[in-house]
C-alpha positions in Angstrom: -35.6 42.3 72.8 -33.9 40.3 75.5 -37.2 39.1 76.9 -38.3 38.1 73.4 -35.1 36.2 72.7 -35.5 34.3 76.0 -39.1 33.4 75.2 -38.0 32.0 71.8 -35.2 30.0 73.3 -37.6 28.6 75.9 -40.0 27.4 73.2 -37.0 25.7 71.5 -35.5 24.0 74.5 -38.1 23.7 77.3 -39.6 20.3 78.0 -42.9 21.5 79.6 -46.3 21.0 78.1 -46.6 24.7 77.1 -43.4 24.6 75.1 -44.3 21.2 73.5 -47.7 22.6 72.4 -46.1 25.7 70.9 -43.6 23.7 69.0 -46.4 21.5 67.7 -48.3 24.7 66.5 -45.1 25.8 64.7 -44.7 22.6 62.9 -46.5 23.7 59.7 -44.2 26.8 59.5 -41.2 24.6 60.1 -42.3 22.3 57.2 -42.6 25.3 54.9 -39.2 26.6 56.0 -37.7 23.1 55.3 -39.1 23.1 51.8 -37.8 26.6 51.1 -34.3 25.7 52.4 -34.2 22.5 50.4 -35.3 24.2 47.2 -32.7 26.9 47.6 -30.0 24.3 48.2 -31.0 22.4 45.1 -30.7 25.5 43.0 -27.1 26.0 44.1 -26.4 22.2 43.8 -27.6 22.4 40.2 -25.8 25.7 39.5 -29.1 27.4 38.7 -28.0 30.0 41.3 -24.3 30.8 40.6 -21.5 30.9 43.1 -18.7 33.4 42.5 -15.2 32.0 42.2 -12.1 33.7 43.5 -8.4 33.7 42.7 -7.2 32.4 46.1 -8.5 29.5 48.1 -11.5 30.1 50.3 -12.2 28.3 53.6 -15.7 28.7 55.1 -16.4 28.1 58.8 -20.1 27.9 59.7 -22.8 26.0 61.4 -26.3 24.6 61.0 -27.9 26.5 63.9 -28.8 29.9 65.2 -26.4 30.9 68.0 -22.9 30.0 69.1 -20.9 27.0 68.2 -17.5 28.5 68.6 -17.3 29.8 65.0 -15.1 32.9 65.7 -12.5 31.1 67.9 -12.3 28.2 65.5 -12.0 30.5 62.4 -9.3 32.5 64.2 -7.5 29.2 65.1 -7.6 28.0 61.5 -6.4 31.3 60.2 -3.4 31.0 62.6 -2.7 27.5 61.4 -2.6 28.8 57.8 -0.3 31.7 58.9 2.0 29.3 60.6 2.3 27.4 57.2 3.6 30.6 55.6 0.4 31.8 53.9 -1.1 35.1 54.9 -4.9 34.7 55.5 -7.6 37.3 55.4 -10.7 36.9 57.6 -14.0 38.0 56.1 -17.2 38.1 58.0 -20.6 39.8 58.0 -19.7 41.7 61.2 -23.0 41.4 62.9 -22.9 43.1 66.3 -19.3 44.2 65.8 -17.8 42.0 68.5 -16.6 39.2 66.2 -14.5 41.7 64.2 -12.8 43.0 67.3 -12.3 39.4 68.7 -10.5 38.4 65.5 -8.3 41.5 65.6 -7.5 40.7 69.3 -6.7 37.0 68.6 -4.8 37.6 65.4 -3.2 41.0 65.3 -1.8 41.7 61.9 -4.2 39.4 60.0 -6.6 41.5 57.8 -10.2 41.3 59.1 -12.9 42.7 56.8 -16.5 43.0 57.8 -18.9 43.1 54.8 -22.5 42.0 54.6 -21.7 41.2 50.9 -19.2 38.4 51.5 -18.1 38.5 47.8 -17.2 42.1 48.1 -15.3 41.4 51.3 -13.4 38.6 49.7 -12.4 40.8 46.8 -11.3 43.5 49.1 -9.2 41.0 51.1 -7.6 39.7 47.9 -6.7 43.2 46.8 -4.8 43.7 50.1 -2.5 40.8 49.1 -3.7 37.8 51.2 -3.1 34.3 49.9 -6.1 32.5 51.4 -9.5 33.6 52.8 -11.2 32.4 56.0 -15.0 33.1 55.9 -16.5 33.3 59.4 -20.1 32.1 59.5 -20.8 31.5 55.8 -22.1 27.9 55.4 -25.4 29.2 54.2 -23.9 32.1 52.2 -23.4 30.0 49.0 -23.1 32.9 46.6 -19.5 33.1 47.7 -17.7 30.1 46.3 -15.4 28.2 48.6 -12.8 25.4 48.3 -13.5 23.9 51.7 -16.4 24.0 54.3 -15.9 23.4 58.0 -19.2 22.9 59.8 -19.4 23.2 63.6 -21.9 21.3 65.8 -22.2 22.4 69.4 -22.5 19.4 71.7 -23.4 21.7 74.6 -26.6 22.6 72.8 -27.5 19.1 71.6 -31.0 18.1 72.6 -31.8 15.3 70.2 -33.4 15.3 66.8 -33.0 18.8 65.2 -36.0 21.1 64.8 -35.8 23.7 62.1 -36.8 27.4 62.4 -39.2 28.6 63.8 -39.9 25.5 65.9 -36.2 25.1 66.8 -32.8 26.7 66.3 -31.6 24.8 63.2 -31.1 26.8 60.0 -30.7 23.5 58.0 -31.3 19.8 58.6 -28.5 17.7 59.9 -28.0 16.0 56.5 -26.9 19.4 55.1 -23.6 18.6 56.8 -22.9 16.4 53.7 -21.8 19.5 52.0 -19.0 19.9 54.5 -15.4 19.1 53.9 -14.9 18.6 57.7 -17.3 18.5 60.6 -16.1 19.7 63.9 -18.0 18.8 67.1 -17.3 21.5 69.7 -17.9 21.4 73.4 -17.2 23.4 76.6 -18.9 21.3 79.2 -20.7 18.5 77.4 -19.8 15.0 78.6 -18.4 12.2 76.5 -21.8 10.4 76.2 -23.4 13.6 74.7 -20.5 14.0 72.2 -20.9 10.3 71.2 -24.7 10.9 70.6 -23.8 13.8 68.3 -21.2 11.7 66.5 -23.7 8.8 66.0 -26.3 11.2 64.6 -23.7 12.7 62.2 -22.5 9.2 61.2 -26.1 8.6 60.0 -26.7 12.0 58.4 -23.3 12.6 56.8 -21.4 9.3 56.9 -18.7 10.3 54.4 -17.6 13.5 55.9 -14.5 13.4 58.2 -15.1 14.5 61.8 -13.0 16.1 64.5 -13.9 16.9 68.1 -12.6 20.0 69.7 -12.9 21.4 73.3 -13.0 25.1 74.1 -11.5 25.3 77.6 -10.6 28.2 79.9 -6.9 29.1 79.6 -6.1 32.1 81.8 -7.4 35.4 83.1 -6.4 38.7 81.5 -7.1 42.3 82.7 -8.6 44.5 80.1 -7.0 47.6 81.6 -3.4 46.5 82.3 -3.0 43.3 80.2 -1.9 41.4 83.4 -2.6 37.7 83.2 -3.4 35.3 86.1 -3.5 31.5 86.1 -6.9 29.9 86.5 -6.0 28.8 90.0 -6.7 32.4 91.1 -10.4 31.6 90.7 -10.3 28.7 93.2 -12.7 29.7 96.0 -13.1 33.2 94.6 -16.4 35.1 94.5 -17.1 36.1 90.9 -19.5 38.3 89.1 -19.5 36.6 85.6 -20.9 38.5 82.6 -21.9 36.8 79.4 -23.6 38.2 76.3 -23.2 35.1 74.3 -25.3 32.2 73.0 -25.5 29.4 75.7 -24.0 31.5 78.6 -24.7 28.7 81.1 -21.8 26.7 79.6 -19.4 29.6 80.4 -20.8 29.9 83.9 -20.5 26.2 84.5 -16.9 26.3 83.3 -16.1 28.8 86.0 -18.0 26.8 88.7 -15.9 23.7 87.7 -12.8 25.8 88.4 -13.9 26.1 92.0 -15.3 29.7 91.8 -18.5 31.0 93.4 -20.3 32.4 90.4 -22.8 35.2 90.4 -24.1 35.1 86.8 -25.1 38.2 84.8 -26.4 37.1 81.3 -27.4 39.3 78.4 -28.6 38.6 74.9 -26.0 37.4 72.4 -24.2 40.4 70.8 -25.5 42.8 73.4 -24.1 46.3 73.1 -23.3 47.4 76.6 -23.9 51.0 77.6 -21.9 53.0 80.1 -24.9 53.0 82.4 -25.1 49.2 82.3 -21.4 48.9 83.0 -21.7 51.2 86.0 -24.7 49.2 87.3 -22.9 45.8 86.9 -19.8 47.3 88.6 -21.9 48.5 91.5 -23.6 45.1 92.0 -20.2 43.4 91.8 -18.5 45.7 94.4 -18.1 42.8 96.9 -16.9 40.3 94.3 -13.2 39.2 94.2 -13.3 39.3 90.4 -15.5 40.6 87.6 -15.0 38.3 84.6 -16.4 37.9 81.2 -15.7 36.3 77.8 -13.3 38.0 75.3 -16.4 38.6 73.1 -17.8 40.7 75.9 -14.5 42.3 76.9 -14.0 44.0 73.6 -17.2 45.8 74.0 -17.2 46.4 77.8 -13.7 47.6 78.3 -14.4 51.0 76.7 -17.3 51.7 79.1 -16.0 50.0 82.2 -15.7 52.6 85.1 -12.1 53.0 86.1 -13.0 53.3 89.8 -14.5 49.8 89.7 -11.1 48.1 89.3 -10.1 45.5 86.8 -12.4 43.8 84.4 -11.0 40.4 83.5 -11.7 38.1 80.6 -11.3 34.4 80.4 -9.3 33.4 77.4 -10.1 30.0 75.7 -7.7 27.4 74.4 -8.8 25.0 71.7 -7.8 21.4 72.2 -8.3 18.7 69.6 -9.7 15.6 71.3 -9.7 13.4 68.3 -9.5 13.7 64.5 -6.3 15.8 64.3 -5.4 14.1 61.1 -8.6 15.5 59.5 -7.6 19.1 60.3 -4.1 18.5 59.0 -5.5 17.1 55.8 -7.9 20.0 55.4 -5.0 22.5 55.7 -2.8 20.5 53.3 -5.5 20.2 50.7 -6.3 23.9 50.9 -2.7 25.0 50.6 -2.1 22.6 47.7 -4.6 24.8 45.7 -2.8 28.1 46.6 -1.5 29.8 43.5 
């Protein structure tokens, strides 16, 4: 499975002749997929396919691509903003892989988190628990569940020019589908300003009337999964790290660590990988000479239960979200959503 995923991603992103030929061969399938996506969208636009309405406001956080854009941390952050305004949110998600559910529970203890492949059923269950607003994690394409606002994320780290739809590229929908959004958020970990500007220009052409915010996901601190001890990022300066990442675009995480002055020994796995105890022991043995073994929170919630005690601490790098521009658009989104709260 891992080799297959890497082969697919190479077709999508590589610039060599073989990848270009394969993308060209996949163009007819891409065109068929584009037609199917467009037809489905029109059926919802024309209300031929119905969307279920709910008794509390619903905020959807999603994207246009396969793979990570920061949906889970952004959805958790928006839920926290709503909670700070005095309204208890419920987070509803499909729960693929299990890790997003655990990450939400770790980031926002006390906020109800409901995993349900049927998002409508999950929303109804959350409403029954007494929440005042729903945050849907990864539901932009799940239009059967009605929503009052849509936040769409675009990952600048993965931007490579004109989008190619499945199966020739990682895009679920064309860029112009962002016109359905209430707010577009361009996320980045390591992308430079010129790349962010390229993304913003493309969005200005594709969805010129939709407000836009840019957001950086940056390392904040180190936390031990066994003791809860925290360390400042300065502890990584000059340190030898074994860095584990089972996420989309793991190279961005590794580069963040390198930019902190660490010597990074990367260990990447497929997105949502379920670590076994044997794999954890193997990683720990290979990392026996490292100063730290670090991972993302998404990996830590799965690894911590199988990490061998004799291997010492497993640390995760927490992320902080920093609005770089467009804060007023986030404030307006929250205000408008709360104004529709019963």
